[in-house]
N, C-alpha and C positions, 0 to 999 in steps of 0.2 A: 456385597455382589460381588462373589471371588474371580480377580484377576488373571484370565489369558495368557498363554506366554506364546510370545513369538514365534517359537517353534510350531506349536498345534496350530496356528494359525496360517502358518507356511502350507502344515498338511490342508488345511482344509482346500485352504488356492489352488491344490491339483485338482481341483473338479473344473477346474477351466479349461480352456481346451484353447491352442495359441493358433487364430485363422491358419497361420502362415505354415507354419510345418505340420500341425496336428498333435502336437505334447501339448500334454499341459505346459502352462505356464512357467511350471515354476521347474521341470523338465527342461525344458525352452532355455531357462538361464534370460527367464523374462522379468524375475521380481531378486530384483537388487537385495532391501534392504525391507525390517520393516520394527519396525520403531510401537514403542507399550508404551505411554503414562500413564497408571491408571486405568480406566476405563476409555479415553484414551487413543486411536490404536492408528500407524499412516505407512503407508508402503510406497514403495516408489517405482515401476517398472521399468524396463528398459526399451527404447525403441533407438528408432535414428530418426530427421526430420525428415524425411521425406517421407514417413511414415506412420507420426503423429496419429492426421486423422482417424486411417484408418483401424489402430490398435485403441479411438478411445471410448467404444460400444464396448471392444475387455475390461480398457480401467472401470467404466460404470459398475461392468460386470460384477469386478472385481471386488468396487465399496458397496455393491451392493450386500455380499457375501462376508465379510467381512463385519458389516452391520447385525449381522443375524447372529454372530456366533458369540456364544455366551460371553454377561461381563463385559461386552462393547457394548458403553453407552456412544461410544462416534467416529465412525471410521474415513481416515480418506486416501484417493489413493492418488499418484501420482507419477502423469510420464517423466520423463528423464533421460537424456542423448549425451553425455557426457562419456559416458563410455558402453556406449554399442559394445554387445560379444560376439564376433565375427559371422558365427554360426545364426544368430540371429537373427545380423539385417543380413545377410546371404538372402537367409530364405524371403523375410519378408520382401529383398528386392525382386527375386527370383516368382514367389507371388505375383507381386507389382506388374513386372514384365521391364522393370526399370534398374535401371544400378546403384546401386548404394550409393547414398548422398545427397540425388539428386531432387533437386526441387523445395519446398518450405512450407513447412508445417503449418494447414489451416490457412494456405491462402484461400485470395478473394478473386475475383476477374481482374485480370491486368498484372498478378505476377506480387503482388504485395500480399502482406498478412493480412488480415479479416478482423479488425479493430472491434473490441473491446467496447465496453459499456453505452452502446448505438440513442439508448433511450435519454441516456445524459445530456443535457444542454450543454453544458461549460465544464473541463475539471482544472482544479488550481492546486496545482503543486504547489509545499511552504515548505519547503529546503535551509537544509544549512549545506557552511561547506566543513564545519565539526562538533558535537555533539557541547551539551551545556549551556546553550546562549539560550534556552527557554524556544524554544521552534514551536513544541507540539504545546504548550501553553499556550504558545498563539498559535496554532491552529483553531485549538480548540475553540477560543474564547471569539476568533474568527468565525466560523462554522455557526457556533448562538449567535454571534449578533448579525448573522446574513441573516438567519431561523425570523431573528428575533424581526427583519427590517421586510417578512412576511415572502421570500423564497421556499421551497421545497428546496432542500437544503440533507446533502448527505454527507457521510464523514468517516474514511479508510484513514486504519493506523494501517501503513505498507512496514514501521518495522516488524522488522518477524523477530530479530534478537535479542530488541526490548523495547515489544509494547508498554506501550503506560496510559493508552488508550480509557480500557478497562475503573484503573482507578481514577482519571481524571474526568472520569462523565459518572459514577456510584454502578457500575452495570460489574456484574459476579457470574454470571447465566452463561449457559451455555443460550446460542442461537438454537430455533427452531427448521426443520429440517422439510419439505414440503415440495413433494418428486426429487424429482435429483439440485433442486439448488434450497440455498438456506436463508431462512428470511433476513435479516437484520435488525438487531436491536433498537429501539426508540426510548431517546432519553432531553431532554431539553428543548426538543424541538428536532431531532435530531435522525435518522438510519445511520448506523454507528454495526461497522464489521472492523473484527481485528482477529487477531491467533488468541490473543489474550485470552478469548472466550473459549478460546478449543483446549490451552492449560493450562498448566496448576498456575496459578501468579511465578511461586521457584524454578518452577523448568529451564532452564537452561538449552536451549535448541541450535542444540551443537548436530550445524545439518550443513550440506554443502552445497554451494553457488545455484547449483541449477534445481537445488528444492526448494530454494527458499525462491528461485521466481515460479518456478510450480506452483508452489502456495500463493505466494502476490496477485498471478495467474487467476486463480481461481479465487480467491478473494474478489475478483473483478466480476469475471464469467460465470460464477456458478454462485451467484448468490442475486436474491431476488430485490438489487435496487430500482427496480423500476422508472415510473418519467422523476426527473431530477431537474432542476433549475440549476443546480450548480455541486458537484461531489467536492469538497479540501476533501485531499489529499497530504496524509500529516509524514511524513518522508524520511528516511533516515539519516541518523545524518553520510557525509560523505558525497562521495562520485562513484559508485560500482553500481552494481548485479541491479537490486531496487531499481535504482533511475534509469538506467537504460531499456531495462525491460518496461518502466513506465513509458517512456521516449519511444517504444515500436508497440506497442500491445494495445494504446489508445492514443485519443484526438486529444492528448494536454492543450487547455487554452493556454494554459500559462506557466509563470511559478515565478512564486514570492520569497523575497531569501531572507530571512531572518537570523541579525547579527549584533552584538552585543559593541563598544562602542572601540574599544581597546583594537591597538593596530592588528595582535594575533589572531584575531578572530572577523577581521578584511581578511587577513589573507587567504580566509581559506573561505568568508566570501565570496571572496574574486575568483575561486576558484569554481562553488558553486556555480556564475554565474557564466563562467568561459564555459559549462558543460553540457548548461542549460542551450548557451549557441551554440555549440557542434552537434547541435542533435535536435536544433530546428526549434526550439520549444520559445518563447516567446519571455523574455522577463520582466512582469506586470511593475517588480522595483523590490525597493529596500526596505525594511520591517528594521529598526535600532530598539534592540530591548533588554532594556536595565537599563534606560537609557540618561536615566538621575532617583536619587533619593531624598525623598523630602520626611527628615525625622515626624511620627505621628502624634509627638507632643510640643516639640517648641516651632514645627513648620521651616526647621534651619533646612538646605537641602544640600549636598554633596555629589560630584559627579564620582564615586568612586570609585564607577568604569574610565571616565571622561567623561567628553559628549561629542555628538555632532560627526562622530567619526563616518557612521553611516552613511550621513548626508554627502559629505563630503567624497564619500566613494561614489557614491550612486551619480554627483556631478562627475563624477573620471571614469564611469562605466558607462556613461549618457543613458543611465536609465534615473528611473521617476522618484523620488527617496516617497516612501509612501507614510511616512510618519513611524510617532514613536512612543513607545509605551515604559511608564515610571514602571520602576526598581522597588515596590510595593507588598509588606507583607500580607494582605487580604488577597492579596492575586494567587500566594503560596497556601495560602490554607486555602482557600476552596479548594484547590486544582487539589491537594491532597484530602480533602473532603468528600470529594469531586462533589462537589456543586460550582460547577464554572460562574467566575465573579460574575460574568457579561448578562449571565443567567441568576443567580441571584443577590446581586447588588447594582444589577440594571441602574442607579439612577449616580455609582459613584466615581468616579474620574477615572478610575483603571476599563466601567462599563461602558463611558461615552470614551475614550484614548480607542478600544475596542471598536466603536461603533462604529466612529469618521473611517478608521483604516474598512471596512466589511465595505463601505460605504464608494468610499475611491475604488475600491478593489471590484467591486463590481460593475461599475462602471465602467474600468478596464476590461474588463472578460466581454463587459457587452460589447464593445467595441473593435477588441481581438475575434469575435463570432462575428461579429459581420465581416472584418476585414478575411478570413478565413470561405466564409463564405462565397467569399468574392473572388478566391484562388486557388490551386490546386495544392492537397493537403501532401508535403514532404515526410518522408517517414525513415526515417534510419534504419537498415535495418544488413 
């Protein structure tokens, strides 16, 4: 199938009218960018936050139109508000009878943003202050362990720039679309979604912050997750846009912070804890990953990265130490093969460590859910 061009798609989008100005959306300056990668297309439509809800039908129409174009296998349209054209903003403000910038996008009664994922009972973010600590491996095996313990579990890869979920669960196909929602892929008892299912593994996601936030919102709000006991979210490293989007747009039940034992990793883990505290998300505790190494031949134990640092840090921060995961070759090879060790070798020591972690996290999620039900939800805006 021949690849279509961005210019051809821009021409096709002229068939869609801007309801505020009456012009087509290209002439009105609402089409900011069109990116084409093979048969995958993403376009960003400019609006301001006050009129994002009114632009939603335009976004859906643009997405449907792009899907019908030759050479397009999957299309996504995202609303962004990071540089609204003055003329477009004025036209939309006049049509709506409000001043530019007034109000907020998709607000629920009472002035708070309407939260996504209402059918999910508990949402846990697995996070770290930095990359390279094995956070994604912990997230995947935690989710698999929760599913093996009888819970209905979803797994969302929130790392737009470096998605690792497709490789770690052994999936490399695109999700089906039903109506205006994608159907999550199934693997190892989990409902899974990642931007990595939509783009080639070697594609570099060179996107601005608003595009990243828009893609993350779509993977939450435009995916048919259905009722879940828990959604595990594999967060990107750091304390940036994705973390703030999650805190604003879903009712996070709690966060699990992953660190290795050495001081340099613990410094960044500390920042992660403080970030969740500031956004009013309970920190369920710390996990020490790569905690120790045992030689498979002689059984000799070596604390390559030190040992016990995360436990001491949890005490210092006043949160719980959730457990330690050993540094084992089998964990790495299972992840690279797309067969998480919690599922492929459930009787192994590594799988038992993840199962213990999952059982404790579920207890804490249940406690946090009960506590939240008895008090008001605070949304950072």
